[in-house]
PDB file with one MODEL, atoms N, CA, C and O in Angstrom:
MODEL        1
ATOM      1  N   MET A   1     131.144 180.819 105.696  1.00  0.00           N
ATOM      2  CA  MET A   1     132.418 180.392 105.163  1.00  0.00           C
ATOM      3  C   MET A   1     132.234 179.996 103.688  1.00  0.00           C
ATOM      4  O   MET A   1     131.273 179.306 103.348  1.00  0.00           O
ATOM      5  N   VAL A   2     133.126 180.420 102.841  1.00  0.00           N
ATOM      6  CA  VAL A   2     133.089 180.098 101.413  1.00  0.00           C
ATOM      7  C   VAL A   2     133.952 178.869 101.176  1.00  0.00           C
ATOM      8  O   VAL A   2     135.146 178.867 101.477  1.00  0.00           O
ATOM      9  N   VAL A   3     133.342 177.832 100.638  1.00  0.00           N
ATOM     10  CA  VAL A   3     134.041 176.586 100.349  1.00  0.00           C
ATOM     11  C   VAL A   3     134.548 176.648  98.913  1.00  0.00           C
ATOM     12  O   VAL A   3     133.829 177.098  98.020  1.00  0.00           O
ATOM     13  N   ASP A   4     135.792 176.197  98.682  1.00  0.00           N
ATOM     14  CA  ASP A   4     136.398 176.296  97.352  1.00  0.00           C
ATOM     15  C   ASP A   4     135.556 175.654  96.255  1.00  0.00           C
ATOM     16  O   ASP A   4     135.402 176.249  95.189  1.00  0.00           O
ATOM     17  N   GLY A   5     135.020 174.490  96.471  1.00  0.00           N
ATOM     18  CA  GLY A   5     134.207 173.831  95.458  1.00  0.00           C
ATOM     19  C   GLY A   5     132.978 174.662  95.094  1.00  0.00           C
ATOM     20  O   GLY A   5     132.589 174.736  93.929  1.00  0.00           O
ATOM     21  N   TRP A   6     132.376 175.282  96.105  1.00  0.00           N
ATOM     22  CA  TRP A   6     131.220 176.141  95.862  1.00  0.00           C
ATOM     23  C   TRP A   6     131.633 177.334  95.009  1.00  0.00           C
ATOM     24  O   TRP A   6     130.942 177.686  94.052  1.00  0.00           O
ATOM     25  N   LEU A   7     132.744 177.948  95.348  1.00  0.00           N
ATOM     26  CA  LEU A   7     133.209 179.128  94.622  1.00  0.00           C
ATOM     27  C   LEU A   7     133.522 178.786  93.169  1.00  0.00           C
ATOM     28  O   LEU A   7     133.211 179.572  92.273  1.00  0.00           O
ATOM     29  N   ASP A   8     134.126 177.640  92.923  1.00  0.00           N
ATOM     30  CA  ASP A   8     134.419 177.231  91.540  1.00  0.00           C
ATOM     31  C   ASP A   8     133.138 177.118  90.722  1.00  0.00           C
ATOM     32  O   ASP A   8     133.079 177.605  89.592  1.00  0.00           O
ATOM     33  N   THR A   9     132.111 176.479  91.284  1.00  0.00           N
ATOM     34  CA  THR A   9     130.838 176.326  90.588  1.00  0.00           C
ATOM     35  C   THR A   9     130.169 177.675  90.380  1.00  0.00           C
ATOM     36  O   THR A   9     129.651 177.951  89.298  1.00  0.00           O
ATOM     37  N   PHE A  10     130.177 178.515  91.404  1.00  0.00           N
ATOM     38  CA  PHE A  10     129.584 179.849  91.303  1.00  0.00           C
ATOM     39  C   PHE A  10     130.266 180.662  90.198  1.00  0.00           C
ATOM     40  O   PHE A  10     129.588 181.325  89.413  1.00  0.00           O
ATOM     41  N   GLU A  11     131.591 180.616  90.130  1.00  0.00           N
ATOM     42  CA  GLU A  11     132.328 181.335  89.091  1.00  0.00           C
ATOM     43  C   GLU A  11     131.934 180.860  87.693  1.00  0.00           C
ATOM     44  O   GLU A  11     131.753 181.677  86.791  1.00  0.00           O
ATOM     45  N   ARG A  12     131.800 179.551  87.509  1.00  0.00           N
ATOM     46  CA  ARG A  12     131.390 179.022  86.197  1.00  0.00           C
ATOM     47  C   ARG A  12     129.994 179.500  85.829  1.00  0.00           C
ATOM     48  O   ARG A  12     129.736 179.821  84.669  1.00  0.00           O
ATOM     49  N   ARG A  13     129.105 179.549  86.789  1.00  0.00           N
ATOM     50  CA  ARG A  13     127.747 180.031  86.521  1.00  0.00           C
ATOM     51  C   ARG A  13     127.757 181.513  86.156  1.00  0.00           C
ATOM     52  O   ARG A  13     127.035 181.933  85.252  1.00  0.00           O
ATOM     53  N   ILE A  14     128.559 182.297  86.843  1.00  0.00           N
ATOM     54  CA  ILE A  14     128.633 183.727  86.546  1.00  0.00           C
ATOM     55  C   ILE A  14     129.266 183.943  85.173  1.00  0.00           C
ATOM     56  O   ILE A  14     128.860 184.854  84.453  1.00  0.00           O
ATOM     57  N   ASP A  15     130.242 183.136  84.798  1.00  0.00           N
ATOM     58  CA  ASP A  15     130.856 183.231  83.469  1.00  0.00           C
ATOM     59  C   ASP A  15     129.832 182.981  82.361  1.00  0.00           C
ATOM     60  O   ASP A  15     129.992 183.469  81.242  1.00  0.00           O
ATOM     61  N   ALA A  16     128.788 182.226  82.673  1.00  0.00           N
ATOM     62  CA  ALA A  16     127.763 181.883  81.687  1.00  0.00           C
ATOM     63  C   ALA A  16     126.597 182.871  81.723  1.00  0.00           C
ATOM     64  O   ALA A  16     125.458 182.504  81.432  1.00  0.00           O
ATOM     65  N   VAL A  17     126.888 184.131  82.081  1.00  0.00           N
ATOM     66  CA  VAL A  17     125.837 185.131  82.260  1.00  0.00           C
ATOM     67  C   VAL A  17     124.970 185.295  81.019  1.00  0.00           C
ATOM     68  O   VAL A  17     123.790 185.626  81.133  1.00  0.00           O
ATOM     69  N   GLY A  18     125.526 185.073  79.852  1.00  0.00           N
ATOM     70  CA  GLY A  18     124.740 185.183  78.623  1.00  0.00           C
ATOM     71  C   GLY A  18     124.288 186.610  78.367  1.00  0.00           C
ATOM     72  O   GLY A  18     124.938 187.569  78.784  1.00  0.00           O
ATOM     73  N   ASP A  19     123.178 186.733  77.685  1.00  0.00           N
ATOM     74  CA  ASP A  19     122.677 188.050  77.308  1.00  0.00           C
ATOM     75  C   ASP A  19     121.472 188.418  78.169  1.00  0.00           C
ATOM     76  O   ASP A  19     120.329 188.240  77.747  1.00  0.00           O
ATOM     77  N   VAL A  20     121.722 188.927  79.367  1.00  0.00           N
ATOM     78  CA  VAL A  20     120.637 189.318  80.262  1.00  0.00           C
ATOM     79  C   VAL A  20     120.307 190.802  80.134  1.00  0.00           C
ATOM     80  O   VAL A  20     119.404 191.300  80.806  1.00  0.00           O
ATOM     81  N   THR A  21     121.033 191.504  79.275  1.00  0.00           N
ATOM     82  CA  THR A  21     120.836 192.949  79.165  1.00  0.00           C
ATOM     83  C   THR A  21     120.040 193.317  77.924  1.00  0.00           C
ATOM     84  O   THR A  21     120.091 192.624  76.908  1.00  0.00           O
ATOM     85  N   ALA A  22     119.303 194.421  78.023  1.00  0.00           N
ATOM     86  CA  ALA A  22     118.505 194.912  76.901  1.00  0.00           C
ATOM     87  C   ALA A  22     119.394 195.419  75.777  1.00  0.00           C
ATOM     88  O   ALA A  22     119.048 195.301  74.601  1.00  0.00           O
ATOM     89  N   ALA A  23     120.534 195.980  76.137  1.00  0.00           N
ATOM     90  CA  ALA A  23     121.433 196.569  75.141  1.00  0.00           C
ATOM     91  C   ALA A  23     122.409 195.551  74.567  1.00  0.00           C
ATOM     92  O   ALA A  23     123.179 195.882  73.665  1.00  0.00           O
ATOM     93  N   GLY A  24     122.395 194.329  75.066  1.00  0.00           N
ATOM     94  CA  GLY A  24     123.294 193.305  74.551  1.00  0.00           C
ATOM     95  C   GLY A  24     124.749 193.561  74.886  1.00  0.00           C
ATOM     96  O   GLY A  24     125.636 193.232  74.098  1.00  0.00           O
ATOM     97  N   HIS A  25     125.006 194.150  76.060  1.00  0.00           N
ATOM     98  CA  HIS A  25     126.380 194.390  76.487  1.00  0.00           C
ATOM     99  C   HIS A  25     127.145 193.068  76.545  1.00  0.00           C
ATOM    100  O   HIS A  25     126.590 192.033  76.914  1.00  0.00           O
ATOM    101  N   ASP A  26     128.404 193.117  76.182  1.00  0.00           N
ATOM    102  CA  ASP A  26     129.272 191.952  76.273  1.00  0.00           C
ATOM    103  C   ASP A  26     129.792 191.876  77.709  1.00  0.00           C
ATOM    104  O   ASP A  26     130.770 192.539  78.055  1.00  0.00           O
ATOM    105  N   LEU A  27     129.142 191.073  78.534  1.00  0.00           N
ATOM    106  CA  LEU A  27     129.466 191.022  79.958  1.00  0.00           C
ATOM    107  C   LEU A  27     130.535 189.993  80.262  1.00  0.00           C
ATOM    108  O   LEU A  27     130.545 188.898  79.699  1.00  0.00           O
ATOM    109  N   ALA A  28     131.425 190.356  81.151  1.00  0.00           N
ATOM    110  CA  ALA A  28     132.464 189.449  81.637  1.00  0.00           C
ATOM    111  C   ALA A  28     132.734 189.781  83.105  1.00  0.00           C
ATOM    112  O   ALA A  28     133.806 190.284  83.442  1.00  0.00           O
ATOM    113  N   PRO A  29     131.756 189.497  83.984  1.00  0.00           N
ATOM    114  CA  PRO A  29     131.934 189.842  85.389  1.00  0.00           C
ATOM    115  C   PRO A  29     133.104 189.099  86.021  1.00  0.00           C
ATOM    116  O   PRO A  29     133.401 187.958  85.666  1.00  0.00           O
ATOM    117  N   THR A  30     133.756 189.765  86.958  1.00  0.00           N
ATOM    118  CA  THR A  30     134.830 189.127  87.716  1.00  0.00           C
ATOM    119  C   THR A  30     134.291 188.686  89.065  1.00  0.00           C
ATOM    120  O   THR A  30     133.417 189.335  89.640  1.00  0.00           O
ATOM    121  N   VAL A  31     134.815 187.583  89.560  1.00  0.00           N
ATOM    122  CA  VAL A  31     134.446 187.063  90.872  1.00  0.00           C
ATOM    123  C   VAL A  31     135.723 187.040  91.695  1.00  0.00           C
ATOM    124  O   VAL A  31     136.712 186.413  91.318  1.00  0.00           O
ATOM    125  N   GLU A  32     135.683 187.739  92.833  1.00  0.00           N
ATOM    126  CA  GLU A  32     136.863 187.801  93.697  1.00  0.00           C
ATOM    127  C   GLU A  32     136.490 187.352  95.102  1.00  0.00           C
ATOM    128  O   GLU A  32     135.419 187.669  95.618  1.00  0.00           O
ATOM    129  N   ARG A  33     137.394 186.616  95.691  1.00  0.00           N
ATOM    130  CA  ARG A  33     137.205 186.137  97.061  1.00  0.00           C
ATOM    131  C   ARG A  33     138.163 186.889  97.980  1.00  0.00           C
ATOM    132  O   ARG A  33     139.342 187.061  97.672  1.00  0.00           O
ATOM    133  N   ASP A  34     137.624 187.333  99.116  1.00  0.00           N
ATOM    134  CA  ASP A  34     138.423 187.979 100.149  1.00  0.00           C
ATOM    135  C   ASP A  34     138.017 187.348 101.476  1.00  0.00           C
ATOM    136  O   ASP A  34     137.076 187.799 102.129  1.00  0.00           O
ATOM    137  N   GLY A  35     138.730 186.313 101.860  1.00  0.00           N
ATOM    138  CA  GLY A  35     138.365 185.586 103.077  1.00  0.00           C
ATOM    139  C   GLY A  35     137.040 184.888 102.894  1.00  0.00           C
ATOM    140  O   GLY A  35     136.892 184.042 102.012  1.00  0.00           O
ATOM    141  N   ASP A  36     136.066 185.242 103.728  1.00  0.00           N
ATOM    142  CA  ASP A  36     134.747 184.633 103.647  1.00  0.00           C
ATOM    143  C   ASP A  36     133.784 185.429 102.784  1.00  0.00           C
ATOM    144  O   ASP A  36     132.607 185.080 102.696  1.00  0.00           O
ATOM    145  N   SER A  37     134.255 186.485 102.150  1.00  0.00           N
ATOM    146  CA  SER A  37     133.404 187.317 101.295  1.00  0.00           C
ATOM    147  C   SER A  37     133.708 187.057  99.824  1.00  0.00           C
ATOM    148  O   SER A  37     134.845 186.777  99.446  1.00  0.00           O
ATOM    149  N   VAL A  38     132.660 187.158  99.004  1.00  0.00           N
ATOM    150  CA  VAL A  38     132.802 187.018  97.561  1.00  0.00           C
ATOM    151  C   VAL A  38     132.185 188.250  96.921  1.00  0.00           C
ATOM    152  O   VAL A  38     131.078 188.656  97.275  1.00  0.00           O
ATOM    153  N   MET A  39     132.911 188.847  95.968  1.00  0.00           N
ATOM    154  CA  MET A  39     132.416 190.033  95.288  1.00  0.00           C
ATOM    155  C   MET A  39     132.365 189.760  93.789  1.00  0.00           C
ATOM    156  O   MET A  39     133.307 189.215  93.212  1.00  0.00           O
ATOM    157  N   VAL A  40     131.251 190.145  93.167  1.00  0.00           N
ATOM    158  CA  VAL A  40     131.090 190.057  91.722  1.00  0.00           C
ATOM    159  C   VAL A  40     131.094 191.489  91.210  1.00  0.00           C
ATOM    160  O   VAL A  40     130.341 192.329  91.702  1.00  0.00           O
ATOM    161  N   ALA A  41     131.948 191.773  90.215  1.00  0.00           N
ATOM    162  CA  ALA A  41     132.060 193.138  89.695  1.00  0.00           C
ATOM    163  C   ALA A  41     131.933 193.150  88.173  1.00  0.00           C
ATOM    164  O   ALA A  41     132.398 192.241  87.485  1.00  0.00           O
ATOM    165  N   GLU A  42     131.297 194.195  87.672  1.00  0.00           N
ATOM    166  CA  GLU A  42     131.140 194.411  86.240  1.00  0.00           C
ATOM    167  C   GLU A  42     130.913 195.899  86.022  1.00  0.00           C
ATOM    168  O   GLU A  42     130.356 196.586  86.878  1.00  0.00           O
ATOM    169  N   SER A  43     131.342 196.380  84.894  1.00  0.00           N
ATOM    170  CA  SER A  43     131.130 197.776  84.524  1.00  0.00           C
ATOM    171  C   SER A  43     130.248 197.810  83.282  1.00  0.00           C
ATOM    172  O   SER A  43     130.538 197.159  82.279  1.00  0.00           O
ATOM    173  N   ILE A  44     129.165 198.580  83.369  1.00  0.00           N
ATOM    174  CA  ILE A  44     128.243 198.708  82.242  1.00  0.00           C
ATOM    175  C   ILE A  44     128.182 200.178  81.855  1.00  0.00           C
ATOM    176  O   ILE A  44     127.908 201.040  82.690  1.00  0.00           O
ATOM    177  N   ARG A  45     128.438 200.451  80.590  1.00  0.00           N
ATOM    178  CA  ARG A  45     128.349 201.816  80.057  1.00  0.00           C
ATOM    179  C   ARG A  45     127.278 201.858  78.981  1.00  0.00           C
ATOM    180  O   ARG A  45     127.201 200.974  78.129  1.00  0.00           O
ATOM    181  N   ASP A  46     126.458 202.890  79.030  1.00  0.00           N
ATOM    182  CA  ASP A  46     125.391 203.032  78.057  1.00  0.00           C
ATOM    183  C   ASP A  46     125.051 204.508  77.922  1.00  0.00           C
ATOM    184  O   ASP A  46     124.993 205.218  78.926  1.00  0.00           O
ATOM    185  N   LEU A  47     124.828 204.975  76.725  1.00  0.00           N
ATOM    186  CA  LEU A  47     124.435 206.370  76.514  1.00  0.00           C
ATOM    187  C   LEU A  47     123.047 206.649  77.067  1.00  0.00           C
ATOM    188  O   LEU A  47     122.748 207.781  77.448  1.00  0.00           O
ATOM    189  N   ASN A  48     122.206 205.645  77.115  1.00  0.00           N
ATOM    190  CA  ASN A  48     120.862 205.776  77.682  1.00  0.00           C
ATOM    191  C   ASN A  48     120.941 205.342  79.142  1.00  0.00           C
ATOM    192  O   ASN A  48     121.023 204.148  79.432  1.00  0.00           O
ATOM    193  N   GLU A  49     120.916 206.306  80.064  1.00  0.00           N
ATOM    194  CA  GLU A  49     121.131 205.984  81.479  1.00  0.00           C
ATOM    195  C   GLU A  49     120.053 205.056  82.043  1.00  0.00           C
ATOM    196  O   GLU A  49     120.354 204.220  82.894  1.00  0.00           O
ATOM    197  N   ARG A  50     118.814 205.184  81.591  1.00  0.00           N
ATOM    198  CA  ARG A  50     117.740 204.303  82.081  1.00  0.00           C
ATOM    199  C   ARG A  50     118.012 202.857  81.668  1.00  0.00           C
ATOM    200  O   ARG A  50     117.893 201.937  82.478  1.00  0.00           O
ATOM    201  N   ARG A  51     118.377 202.667  80.404  1.00  0.00           N
ATOM    202  CA  ARG A  51     118.675 201.321  79.915  1.00  0.00           C
ATOM    203  C   ARG A  51     119.916 200.767  80.623  1.00  0.00           C
ATOM    204  O   ARG A  51     119.956 199.585  80.967  1.00  0.00           O
ATOM    205  N   GLY A  52     120.922 201.610  80.839  1.00  0.00           N
ATOM    206  CA  GLY A  52     122.120 201.172  81.556  1.00  0.00           C
ATOM    207  C   GLY A  52     121.800 200.724  82.971  1.00  0.00           C
ATOM    208  O   GLY A  52     122.328 199.719  83.447  1.00  0.00           O
ATOM    209  N   LEU A  53     120.934 201.473  83.641  1.00  0.00           N
ATOM    210  CA  LEU A  53     120.522 201.103  84.995  1.00  0.00           C
ATOM    211  C   LEU A  53     119.718 199.805  84.975  1.00  0.00           C
ATOM    212  O   LEU A  53     119.934 198.926  85.810  1.00  0.00           O
ATOM    213  N   ASP A  54     118.793 199.684  84.026  1.00  0.00           N
ATOM    214  CA  ASP A  54     118.014 198.443  83.900  1.00  0.00           C
ATOM    215  C   ASP A  54     118.926 197.246  83.646  1.00  0.00           C
ATOM    216  O   ASP A  54     118.695 196.164  84.187  1.00  0.00           O
ATOM    217  N   ASP A  55     119.960 197.433  82.828  1.00  0.00           N
ATOM    218  CA  ASP A  55     120.894 196.354  82.537  1.00  0.00           C
ATOM    219  C   ASP A  55     121.708 195.976  83.773  1.00  0.00           C
ATOM    220  O   ASP A  55     121.981 194.797  84.002  1.00  0.00           O
ATOM    221  N   ALA A  56     122.096 196.973  84.569  1.00  0.00           N
ATOM    222  CA  ALA A  56     122.822 196.694  85.811  1.00  0.00           C
ATOM    223  C   ALA A  56     121.940 195.897  86.772  1.00  0.00           C
ATOM    224  O   ALA A  56     122.413 194.966  87.423  1.00  0.00           O
ATOM    225  N   VAL A  57     120.660 196.261  86.861  1.00  0.00           N
ATOM    226  CA  VAL A  57     119.726 195.532  87.726  1.00  0.00           C
ATOM    227  C   VAL A  57     119.550 194.099  87.221  1.00  0.00           C
ATOM    228  O   VAL A  57     119.479 193.167  88.022  1.00  0.00           O
ATOM    229  N   ALA A  58     119.480 193.916  85.905  1.00  0.00           N
ATOM    230  CA  ALA A  58     119.347 192.570  85.333  1.00  0.00           C
ATOM    231  C   ALA A  58     120.552 191.711  85.718  1.00  0.00           C
ATOM    232  O   ALA A  58     120.399 190.530  86.031  1.00  0.00           O
ATOM    233  N   LEU A  59     121.739 192.297  85.695  1.00  0.00           N
ATOM    234  CA  LEU A  59     122.941 191.553  86.083  1.00  0.00           C
ATOM    235  C   LEU A  59     122.904 191.194  87.565  1.00  0.00           C
ATOM    236  O   LEU A  59     123.238 190.071  87.941  1.00  0.00           O
ATOM    237  N   VAL A  60     122.501 192.140  88.403  1.00  0.00           N
ATOM    238  CA  VAL A  60     122.391 191.867  89.842  1.00  0.00           C
ATOM    239  C   VAL A  60     121.377 190.745  90.084  1.00  0.00           C
ATOM    240  O   VAL A  60     121.629 189.840  90.879  1.00  0.00           O
ATOM    241  N   ASP A  61     120.239 190.805  89.404  1.00  0.00           N
ATOM    242  CA  ASP A  61     119.225 189.760  89.549  1.00  0.00           C
ATOM    243  C   ASP A  61     119.778 188.398  89.132  1.00  0.00           C
ATOM    244  O   ASP A  61     119.493 187.387  89.774  1.00  0.00           O
ATOM    245  N   TYR A  62     120.565 188.372  88.061  1.00  0.00           N
ATOM    246  CA  TYR A  62     121.165 187.116  87.595  1.00  0.00           C
ATOM    247  C   TYR A  62     122.117 186.552  88.655  1.00  0.00           C
ATOM    248  O   TYR A  62     122.068 185.365  88.978  1.00  0.00           O
ATOM    249  N   VAL A  63     122.980 187.415  89.190  1.00  0.00           N
ATOM    250  CA  VAL A  63     123.946 186.964  90.200  1.00  0.00           C
ATOM    251  C   VAL A  63     123.208 186.483  91.445  1.00  0.00           C
ATOM    252  O   VAL A  63     123.530 185.429  91.994  1.00  0.00           O
ATOM    253  N   GLU A  64     122.219 187.254  91.889  1.00  0.00           N
ATOM    254  CA  GLU A  64     121.462 186.861  93.079  1.00  0.00           C
ATOM    255  C   GLU A  64     120.714 185.543  92.836  1.00  0.00           C
ATOM    256  O   GLU A  64     120.684 184.676  93.710  1.00  0.00           O
ATOM    257  N   GLY A  65     120.122 185.395  91.667  1.00  0.00           N
ATOM    258  CA  GLY A  65     119.418 184.159  91.344  1.00  0.00           C
ATOM    259  C   GLY A  65     120.353 182.966  91.312  1.00  0.00           C
ATOM    260  O   GLY A  65     119.990 181.874  91.751  1.00  0.00           O
ATOM    261  N   THR A  66     121.552 183.170  90.794  1.00  0.00           N
ATOM    262  CA  THR A  66     122.560 182.109  90.753  1.00  0.00           C
ATOM    263  C   THR A  66     122.947 181.707  92.167  1.00  0.00           C
ATOM    264  O   THR A  66     123.110 180.523  92.461  1.00  0.00           O
ATOM    265  N   TYR A  67     123.094 182.690  93.037  1.00  0.00           N
ATOM    266  CA  TYR A  67     123.458 182.442  94.428  1.00  0.00           C
ATOM    267  C   TYR A  67     122.340 181.688  95.147  1.00  0.00           C
ATOM    268  O   TYR A  67     122.599 180.710  95.848  1.00  0.00           O
ATOM    269  N   VAL A  68     121.100 182.142  94.975  1.00  0.00           N
ATOM    270  CA  VAL A  68     119.967 181.540  95.661  1.00  0.00           C
ATOM    271  C   VAL A  68     119.647 180.153  95.109  1.00  0.00           C
ATOM    272  O   VAL A  68     119.116 179.304  95.824  1.00  0.00           O
ATOM    273  N   GLN A  69     119.967 179.927  93.842  1.00  0.00           N
ATOM    274  CA  GLN A  69     119.713 178.619  93.237  1.00  0.00           C
ATOM    275  C   GLN A  69     120.441 177.525  94.004  1.00  0.00           C
ATOM    276  O   GLN A  69     119.949 176.401  94.102  1.00  0.00           O
ATOM    277  N   GLY A  70     121.594 177.843  94.540  1.00  0.00           N
ATOM    278  CA  GLY A  70     122.357 176.876  95.318  1.00  0.00           C
ATOM    279  C   GLY A  70     123.126 175.918  94.438  1.00  0.00           C
ATOM    280  O   GLY A  70     122.923 175.862  93.225  1.00  0.00           O
ATOM    281  N   ASP A  71     124.004 175.174  95.058  1.00  0.00           N
ATOM    282  CA  ASP A  71     124.805 174.171  94.365  1.00  0.00           C
ATOM    283  C   ASP A  71     124.413 172.792  94.860  1.00  0.00           C
ATOM    284  O   ASP A  71     124.373 172.558  96.068  1.00  0.00           O
ATOM    285  N   PRO A  72     124.120 171.865  93.939  1.00  0.00           N
ATOM    286  CA  PRO A  72     123.785 170.497  94.358  1.00  0.00           C
ATOM    287  C   PRO A  72     124.928 169.892  95.172  1.00  0.00           C
ATOM    288  O   PRO A  72     126.099 170.020  94.816  1.00  0.00           O
ATOM    289  N   GLY A  73     124.569 169.245  96.250  1.00  0.00           N
ATOM    290  CA  GLY A  73     125.563 168.584  97.072  1.00  0.00           C
ATOM    291  C   GLY A  73     126.196 169.472  98.120  1.00  0.00           C
ATOM    292  O   GLY A  73     126.989 169.002  98.936  1.00  0.00           O
ATOM    293  N   TYR A  74     125.854 170.755  98.108  1.00  0.00           N
ATOM    294  CA  TYR A  74     126.403 171.677  99.101  1.00  0.00           C
ATOM    295  C   TYR A  74     125.313 171.991 100.100  1.00  0.00           C
ATOM    296  O   TYR A  74     124.221 172.400  99.705  1.00  0.00           O
ATOM    297  N   GLU A  75     125.572 171.816 101.360  1.00  0.00           N
ATOM    298  CA  GLU A  75     124.590 172.052 102.416  1.00  0.00           C
ATOM    299  C   GLU A  75     124.743 173.472 102.960  1.00  0.00           C
ATOM    300  O   GLU A  75     125.749 173.806 103.586  1.00  0.00           O
ATOM    301  N   TYR A  76     123.732 174.297 102.711  1.00  0.00           N
ATOM    302  CA  TYR A  76     123.768 175.684 103.174  1.00  0.00           C
ATOM    303  C   TYR A  76     123.259 175.768 104.607  1.00  0.00           C
ATOM    304  O   TYR A  76     122.323 175.065 104.990  1.00  0.00           O
ATOM    305  N   GLY A  77     123.886 176.634 105.390  1.00  0.00           N
ATOM    306  CA  GLY A  77     123.433 176.926 106.745  1.00  0.00           C
ATOM    307  C   GLY A  77     122.705 178.258 106.769  1.00  0.00           C
ATOM    308  O   GLY A  77     122.579 178.924 105.741  1.00  0.00           O
ATOM    309  N   GLU A  78     122.231 178.639 107.933  1.00  0.00           N
ATOM    310  CA  GLU A  78     121.553 179.936 108.077  1.00  0.00           C
ATOM    311  C   GLU A  78     122.577 181.061 107.956  1.00  0.00           C
ATOM    312  O   GLU A  78     123.718 180.875 108.380  1.00  0.00           O
ATOM    313  N   PRO A  79     122.234 182.184 107.414  1.00  0.00           N
ATOM    314  CA  PRO A  79     120.899 182.596 106.996  1.00  0.00           C
ATOM    315  C   PRO A  79     120.560 182.196 105.553  1.00  0.00           C
ATOM    316  O   PRO A  79     119.433 182.414 105.107  1.00  0.00           O
ATOM    317  N   VAL A  80     121.519 181.615 104.820  1.00  0.00           N
ATOM    318  CA  VAL A  80     121.312 181.309 103.409  1.00  0.00           C
ATOM    319  C   VAL A  80     120.230 180.252 103.215  1.00  0.00           C
ATOM    320  O   VAL A  80     119.414 180.375 102.301  1.00  0.00           O
ATOM    321  N   SER A  81     120.204 179.229 104.044  1.00  0.00           N
ATOM    322  CA  SER A  81     119.206 178.171 103.868  1.00  0.00           C
ATOM    323  C   SER A  81     117.793 178.731 104.000  1.00  0.00           C
ATOM    324  O   SER A  81     116.893 178.291 103.284  1.00  0.00           O
ATOM    325  N   GLY A  82     117.578 179.691 104.900  1.00  0.00           N
ATOM    326  CA  GLY A  82     116.270 180.332 105.031  1.00  0.00           C
ATOM    327  C   GLY A  82     115.917 181.160 103.816  1.00  0.00           C
ATOM    328  O   GLY A  82     114.766 181.171 103.379  1.00  0.00           O
ATOM    329  N   LEU A  83     116.907 181.858 103.262  1.00  0.00           N
ATOM    330  CA  LEU A  83     116.700 182.656 102.053  1.00  0.00           C
ATOM    331  C   LEU A  83     116.311 181.766 100.881  1.00  0.00           C
ATOM    332  O   LEU A  83     115.391 182.090 100.130  1.00  0.00           O
ATOM    333  N   ILE A  84     117.005 180.653 100.725  1.00  0.00           N
ATOM    334  CA  ILE A  84     116.695 179.717  99.643  1.00  0.00           C
ATOM    335  C   ILE A  84     115.297 179.132  99.835  1.00  0.00           C
ATOM    336  O   ILE A  84     114.534 179.015  98.876  1.00  0.00           O
ATOM    337  N   SER A  85     114.965 178.767 101.061  1.00  0.00           N
ATOM    338  CA  SER A  85     113.651 178.203 101.354  1.00  0.00           C
ATOM    339  C   SER A  85     112.535 179.192 101.027  1.00  0.00           C
ATOM    340  O   SER A  85     111.530 178.812 100.426  1.00  0.00           O
ATOM    341  N   ARG A  86     112.701 180.458 101.418  1.00  0.00           N
ATOM    342  CA  ARG A  86     111.695 181.484 101.126  1.00  0.00           C
ATOM    343  C   ARG A  86     111.585 181.733  99.629  1.00  0.00           C
ATOM    344  O   ARG A  86     110.485 181.943  99.118  1.00  0.00           O
ATOM    345  N   ALA A  87     112.702 181.714  98.924  1.00  0.00           N
ATOM    346  CA  ALA A  87     112.676 181.927  97.472  1.00  0.00           C
ATOM    347  C   ALA A  87     111.944 180.783  96.785  1.00  0.00           C
ATOM    348  O   ALA A  87     111.155 181.017  95.870  1.00  0.00           O
ATOM    349  N   ARG A  88     112.191 179.566  97.207  1.00  0.00           N
ATOM    350  CA  ARG A  88     111.495 178.409  96.620  1.00  0.00           C
ATOM    351  C   ARG A  88     110.005 178.451  96.925  1.00  0.00           C
ATOM    352  O   ARG A  88     109.182 178.147  96.061  1.00  0.00           O
ATOM    353  N   ALA A  89     109.656 178.827  98.153  1.00  0.00           N
ATOM    354  CA  ALA A  89     108.235 178.917  98.522  1.00  0.00           C
ATOM    355  C   ALA A  89     107.534 179.992  97.697  1.00  0.00           C
ATOM    356  O   ALA A  89     106.406 179.791  97.248  1.00  0.00           O
ATOM    357  N   ALA A  90     108.195 181.129  97.496  1.00  0.00           N
ATOM    358  CA  ALA A  90     107.611 182.207  96.705  1.00  0.00           C
ATOM    359  C   ALA A  90     107.433 181.784  95.252  1.00  0.00           C
ATOM    360  O   ALA A  90     106.507 182.231  94.576  1.00  0.00           O
ATOM    361  N   GLY A  91     108.321 180.924  94.781  1.00  0.00           N
ATOM    362  CA  GLY A  91     108.245 180.432  93.406  1.00  0.00           C
ATOM    363  C   GLY A  91     107.348 179.219  93.251  1.00  0.00           C
ATOM    364  O   GLY A  91     107.166 178.715  92.143  1.00  0.00           O
ATOM    365  N   GLY A  92     106.778 178.738  94.375  1.00  0.00           N
ATOM    366  CA  GLY A  92     105.887 177.587  94.305  1.00  0.00           C
ATOM    367  C   GLY A  92     106.597 176.268  94.158  1.00  0.00           C
ATOM    368  O   GLY A  92     106.038 175.320  93.607  1.00  0.00           O
ATOM    369  N   SER A  93     107.850 176.188  94.652  1.00  0.00           N
ATOM    370  CA  SER A  93     108.634 174.971  94.498  1.00  0.00           C
ATOM    371  C   SER A  93     109.057 174.471  95.872  1.00  0.00           C
ATOM    372  O   SER A  93     109.349 175.260  96.770  1.00  0.00           O
ATOM    373  N   ASP A  94     109.087 173.146  96.024  1.00  0.00           N
ATOM    374  CA  ASP A  94     109.594 172.583  97.270  1.00  0.00           C
ATOM    375  C   ASP A  94     111.082 172.271  97.181  1.00  0.00           C
ATOM    376  O   ASP A  94     111.671 171.727  98.115  1.00  0.00           O
ATOM    377  N   GLY A  95     111.694 172.628  96.024  1.00  0.00           N
ATOM    378  CA  GLY A  95     113.123 172.426  95.858  1.00  0.00           C
ATOM    379  C   GLY A  95     113.503 171.147  95.172  1.00  0.00           C
ATOM    380  O   GLY A  95     114.692 170.861  95.028  1.00  0.00           O
ATOM    381  N   TYR A  96     112.535 170.363  94.741  1.00  0.00           N
ATOM    382  CA  TYR A  96     112.841 169.093  94.083  1.00  0.00           C
ATOM    383  C   TYR A  96     112.361 169.099  92.677  1.00  0.00           C
ATOM    384  O   TYR A  96     112.531 168.110  91.963  1.00  0.00           O
TER     385      TYR A  96
ENDMDL
END
C-alpha cells in the first residue's frame, strides 16, 4: 500500500534527481500513482545510443536507490523491508 506521506517525500526526492547523466540531460521525471502502484517516467533522447542507454540506466539506479533508501519514520513491510536490509548489508551498513 502506498501511503500519501511516503509518496510526497518520494516525489520530492525524484524532483531532486540532479545531474546523474553523462550527457547532462535536463531531467524532469514524472511520478504517477495508480492505486497501490507508483510509476516514474522520463524520456531521454541522445544521438549516441550507448550514452543514451547508460543515462537511462543511471536514472533507473537513482530512482531505485531513492526507493531503497527509505523514508525516516515510515515502517516498511515485506518484501520491501527485506530488500532494504539486503541493500544495507551489501553496503556494509546496519542502517544507522
